[in-house]
N, C-alpha and C positions, 0 to 999 in steps of 0.2 A: 865689677859690681856683684852684689849678692842677688839671689833670686827675686826677692820682692822689688829691689831697685830696678831690675830689668823690666818687670811688668809695669811698674809705675812710669818708667820712661816711655814705654809704648802708649800708655793711656794719656801721655802728654805730647804725643806725636814726635818723640825724640828717639834716636837710635840708641839702643843699649850697647854694651861693649861687644856682645856677641848675640847670635840668634838664641833665644830661649828655647827650652825643650820641655814639652809636657809628656809625661809617661802614662802609667795605668795602674789602678789599684789592684786588679785581679792578679796581674803578673807579679806585683810586689808581694802578695801573699805567698805564692809559690816560691818566689825568690828567697824569702826569709824562712822557709820551712813550715809555714802555716798551711791551712786548707782554705778552699773557697767558702766552705761552710763558716769558718772563723770570720770571714769578711762580713758576713751578714749578722753574726751573733756575738762577736767579741770586739767592742769598739777599741779597747786598748791594743789588742793585737793588730787590728786594722791600721790604727794610727801609727804604731811603731813600725810596721812593715812598710808603710808608705814613706815615713820619715827616713828609715834606713836605706830604702832603695833610691830615694831622691839623692841622698848623700853619696851613695855608691856610684850612681850613673850621672850625676851632675844635672838632674832634672830640677825644674822649678816647682817647689811645693804648692805654689799658688793654684796650679791647674789640676791638682790631684783630686779627683772626685770620689766620693763614696756614694754610689748609687747602684741600682740594678735595673734590669731592662723591663721589669713588670711592676713598677711602683704602684700603678693604679690597681692592678690585680690584687696585690697583697693587702693594701689599705682598705679596699672595698670588700674583702672577705673571701677572695679565691683560695682554694686549697693549693698550697705551694709545695714544690719539690726542690729540695736543696741539691746543689751540685755535688753528689756523693760518689762520683766515679771519675776515673782519669779521663774519660771521654766527655764529661760535662764541663762546659766553660762558664755557665752562669745559672742562677736560680731560674726556675720556670714555673708555669702554672699547670698543675695537673687537671684542674677544673676551673672554668671561668666563674667570676663573681655573679654574673647573671647569664641565663641561658634562654629565657623566654621573654616575650613582650610584656607579660604581666609583671615579671620581676623587674624590668626596667622602670615601670611606672611606680612600683612599690619601693624602689631603692632609696635608701636614706644616706645622707652624708656621713662619713666616718668621724669619729672623735679626732680632732687634729692634734691631740696630745698623746693618745694611746694606741691608735690604730696601727696595724701592720708593723713595719720596721721603724716607725717614728721615734720611739724611746731610744733605740740604739743609735739612730742618726743624731739625736740630741747629745748623747754621750760623746760621740765622735766630734761633733761641733764644739763642745766644751773643751775638748783636748786641743782642737785647733785654736780656740780663743786663748787658752793658757799659753800657747806657743807664739802668740801674736800674728797668727795667720788669718786671712779672711774666711768667712763661713760661706762655702760654695753650696748653695741650696739647689739640690739636683732634682729635677722633675722632667717628665716628658711634655711635649706640646699637648694641648687639649685634644686635638685630633688623635694623636697616638695614644694618650691615656684612655680615651673613650674606647678605642679598639682593644686595649689591654683588659678593660673591665669586662667586656662581653666576648672576647676572642676575635681575632682579626678576620677569620672567615665569615663569622656571623655579622660582624660590623660591615664588611664589604657587601653582603647581600642586603642588609638593611639600608645601607646608604642608597642603593638603587631603588628598592621596593618600598621602604618605609623610613624615609630620612628623618622623620620626626623623632624616631627612637634614638638615632645617632645625635641629633640636636640636643635631646635631653641628656644623653651621656656626656656630651662635650661641655654642656653647661655645668654639670656636676663636677667634671674634671677641673674646670676653671675655679669653681667655688672651693673645692677641696684643696687645690694647690694654694690658693691664697689664704685659706683658713690656717694651713700649716705655716705658710710663710709669715703670716701675721704673728703667729706664736713665736717664730724665730726672731722677728723684729722686736717683739716685746721682751724677749730674753736677752738678745745680744745687741740690739740697736741696728737701725737700717744701714748705717755707714759701714758696718762690718760685713755686710752680706753681698755676695755676688749671686745673681739669679742665673742658673744654668738650665737651658731647655734643649732637649734633643728631639729631633723630628724624623725618626726612621720610617714611620708608617706613611709619611707623605712622599716617599721615594716613588719615582715613576715606574719602577718595576712592579709596584703594587697598585697605584692609582694614577689615573690620567691627570695631567695638569689642570684640565677643566674642573674636575671634581675637587682637586686640592684648592684651587683658587675660590671655588664656590663655597666650600664648607670649612676648610681649615683657615683660610686667610682672615675671615671675620673674627675668628677666635684669637688670632695674633693681635688684632687691634684691641680686643677686649683685655687680653693679657697685659699689654703694655699700658693701657689706661689705668689698670689696677696697680701695676708695678709703680707707676709715677705717684699714685695716691699713697702708696706705702713709703715712698721716699727712698727706694732702692735704686742706686745710681749706676751700678755696673751690671752688665749683661754679657752672657756667654752662650752662644747659639750654635749647636752642632747640627748642620744641615746634612743629614746622613744619607749615603747611598747615591744612586743615580737621580739627581734632581736638576739636571741641566734645563729641562723644559719649564721648571718652576722658577728659575732665576729671574726672568724678566719681570714677573709680577711681584716677586719678593723685593727686587731692586726698586721698583716703583713705590712699594710700601716703605722701604727703607728711606726713601727721599721725602716722605710725607711728614707732616707734623705729628702724626700718630705713632711714629716708628720708635724703635729702641733708641737709647741714647748713643751718641757717637763721641769717641770711638767705642765700639763693643768688640768682643772677640767672636769671630765667625769661623768655625772649623768645618771642613768639607771631607767627604769621602774621596777616595782616589779616583772616582769616576769623573770628578769635576777638575778641570785644568786650573791651576793656581792663577794663571793670567786672566782667565774668565772670571774667577771669583773676585780678583782685584778690580777688574773693569766694572763689574756690576755693583760692587760695594766699596767705592773709593774712600769713604770716610772711616772705614773699619779696619781692625787688625785681622789679618787673614792667618789662619792656622791650618796646617796640613802637611802632607796628606799622603804619606807613604803607605802603599798597599799592605794591609795587615797580614795577608797570606804569605808575603815574602819573609816576614820575621819567623814564621813557623817552618817554612819549607826551605829557606835559604837558597843558595849558599851565602855565606857572609859577604862576599864581594858583591853579589847582586843587591843585598840590602844596603851596603855602603853606597853603591852607585845610585840607587833610588833616592837615598837621603841626600847625597851630594847634588843631585839634579833639583830636588825640592829646595835646597838651600840656595843654589845659584839663581833660581827663579824667584824665590821668596825674598831674597835681599833687595830685589829691585822694586818691591811693592811699596808705594809711598806711604801707605797707612800703617805699615809695620807687619812683622811676620813672626810666627812661632812654629817650630818644627814639631809635628806630632804624627803618630800613625793616623791613617785615614779613618779609622774607628778604633775600637779597643784592641790592645795588644793581645794576641793569644796567650792565655795564662801560662802555658807550658812551652812557650817559645824558647829555643836555645839561648842561653845567656849571652853567648858571644854575638849572636845575631842582633840581640837588643843593644849590645854595646856599640854596634856599628853606627847607631844613631848618634851617640855621644862622640865617637871617633870622627865622624863626618863633620860635626860642628867644631870640634877642636881643630880639624885640618883646614876647613874653609868657611867657617861660620862667623869669623870676626869681622866687625865693621872697621873700615879705615878711619 
């Protein structure tokens, strides 16, 4: 099979010829001799690097995202710092978009066509469209984007002391996400779009499951209500970090009429066992979840063993499985360590 055929098979609850592999955009840039700054500012270099690296490593282009970890910050006017040193792995915010209560109430929605990195994203999406690939619309969850807008430390304090400020920011996050997604639907058509959501801020290292259920879950309901209205039928959800305590209520939501469409792709950090992910979300495609640190620090045999373990467990998942790192690949991971993901699939990732 070709890459798109493998993914289409999973969305039809069929087994592909082998376990699909999703890689990473930042690693692709370094792999092809570009910079992480190019990833944010040069759509052609970003597209070429992703395409070439998928070809080199046998990755499926379907799952290659072009996003960054502070989408809400940049679009809402934060001062951004590009990854301009060998120690930087991603763009970051030097100063939050809002820092006071007054600024929250005065905050206005960004222009969905021109704010932040949106114009560069649209250039990248057009290159994907020309290649016959789906448009993977990348954004954070409303809870995570709200924290990006004001800074996570401030968001955590406000959530306890003045939750109405966080509610305001989460609503703006939902509205902005769908203003931009509507622009993409108008440009490319809903049938070409995959909605991708990451939710790192909901990790239980940061917030208790009680707070996540109380504040984040209602926004998931709102998100999917609006996604259905736009007619976007495919969803990819990265449940990032230690979220084991969140899985029961996310599973209950997944079984409700308000949930994401099934099957969707659900990827997990290495902190969540693949068997648990499959048990909580039996109707969905599970992706994961090799520890990213292993790619950076090796040795190669350790990476291979972790990949093989994920493959052996993942092939038993009834809803389908995709091999991925547990989160982003370290951009400067040794190439041979990254190759171990492909080698493991070649050795033991084929279906009978």
